[in-house]
C-alpha positions as CSV (number, residue, x, y, z in Angstrom):
1,M,0.1,-0.1,0.2
2,T,1.2,3.2,-0.7
3,P,0.2,5.7,1.6
4,F,-1.3,8.9,1.3
5,H,1.2,11.9,1.3
6,T,1.5,15.5,0.1
7,L,3.6,16.5,-2.6
8,D,5.0,19.8,-4.4
9,D,4.9,22.3,-1.5
10,N,1.1,20.4,-0.1
11,T,-0.2,21.8,-3.5
12,L,-1.1,17.7,-4.9
13,F,-1.3,14.5,-2.4
14,T,-1.1,11.1,-3.9
15,A,-2.3,8.2,-2.3
16,T,-3.9,4.2,-3.3
17,Y,-7.8,4.4,-4.5
18,C,-10.3,2.2,-4.5
19,W,-13.3,0.7,-6.4
20,L,-15.5,-1.4,-7.1
21,H,-15.0,-2.9,-11.0
22,E,-18.1,-4.5,-12.5
23,E,-17.9,-7.2,-15.0
24,D,-19.1,-6.7,-18.9
25,T,-20.1,-10.3,-19.1
26,T,-20.8,-11.8,-16.2
27,G,-22.2,-9.4,-13.9
28,T,-19.0,-9.8,-10.8
29,K,-17.8,-6.6,-8.7
30,S,-14.2,-7.1,-7.8
31,L,-13.2,-4.4,-6.0
32,R,-9.3,-2.6,-7.9
33,T,-6.8,-0.3,-6.3
34,A,-5.0,1.6,-7.9
35,I,-2.1,4.9,-6.8
36,G,-3.4,8.0,-8.4
37,T,-2.0,11.8,-7.6
38,W,-4.7,15.4,-7.3
39,R,-4.8,18.8,-6.7
40,W,-5.6,20.0,-3.3
41,E,-7.5,22.8,-5.7
42,D,-9.9,19.9,-6.7
43,V,-11.2,18.8,-3.6
44,G,-14.9,20.0,-2.0
45,S,-14.6,18.3,1.1
46,V,-12.8,15.1,3.5
47,Q,-15.1,13.0,4.0
48,T,-15.1,9.7,6.5
49,L,-17.3,6.6,4.8
50,D,-19.8,4.2,6.4
51,P,-18.5,1.1,8.0
52,E,-20.1,-1.4,5.9
53,Q,-18.6,0.8,2.3
54,F,-15.5,-0.8,1.2
55,K,-15.5,-3.2,4.3
56,E,-13.7,-6.2,1.8
57,L,-10.6,-3.4,2.0
58,D,-8.2,-4.4,5.2
59,A,-7.3,-0.3,5.7
60,P,-7.7,2.7,6.8
61,R,-10.0,4.5,4.5
62,C,-12.2,7.9,3.4
63,A,-13.5,9.5,0.5
64,V,-12.7,13.2,-0.8
65,Q,-14.8,15.2,-3.2
66,A,-13.5,16.3,-6.5
67,Q,-14.0,16.9,-9.5
68,G,-17.5,16.4,-9.5
69,G,-17.2,13.2,-7.9
70,W,-16.2,10.8,-5.2
71,I,-11.8,9.3,-4.8
72,Y,-12.1,6.4,-2.2
73,L,-8.7,7.0,-0.1
74,R,-6.9,3.8,1.4
75,A,-6.0,6.4,4.0
76,E,-6.2,7.9,7.2
77,H,-8.9,10.8,7.6
78,D,-7.4,12.7,10.4
79,A,-4.3,12.8,8.1
80,V,-6.2,13.4,5.0
81,L,-7.9,16.4,6.7
82,A,-5.0,18.1,8.4
83,A,-3.5,18.2,4.8
84,W,-6.3,19.9,3.0
85,R,-7.1,22.7,5.5
86,A,-3.1,23.2,5.8
87,W,-3.5,23.5,2.3
88,R,-6.5,25.7,2.7
89,R,-5.0,27.8,5.0
90,K,-1.8,28.5,3.3
91,Y,-2.9,28.9,-0.2
92,T,-6.6,30.1,-0.1
93,G,-6.3,32.3,3.5
94,Y,-9.4,30.3,4.4
95,F,-10.1,28.3,7.3
96,L,-12.5,25.2,8.5
97,T,-13.8,25.6,11.8
98,F,-16.0,22.4,12.8
99,T,-19.2,22.9,15.3
100,Q,-20.9,20.1,17.1
101,M,-24.8,20.2,16.0
102,N,-26.8,18.4,18.7
């Protein structure tokens, strides 16, 4: 597994991502993984995953919303969120704060 890393002065990040691939002829679904690199400026949010999502993947996982869809990462949510927030502070001047709603 390639761990999550930031690159190029925290303007890019790289990680292993996963998706469910469906075979055209049989309809059988299988979990696939690959390594990718993305720009933080394309990310709109960082989310945790429901425990049932990609339960076959025995690894930490989270999702980033980017380019009109979701990228499912094999990475610790807290590490990805911290890097995204650091990028937002440094390059946009915008800092996100969170409050718990009851």
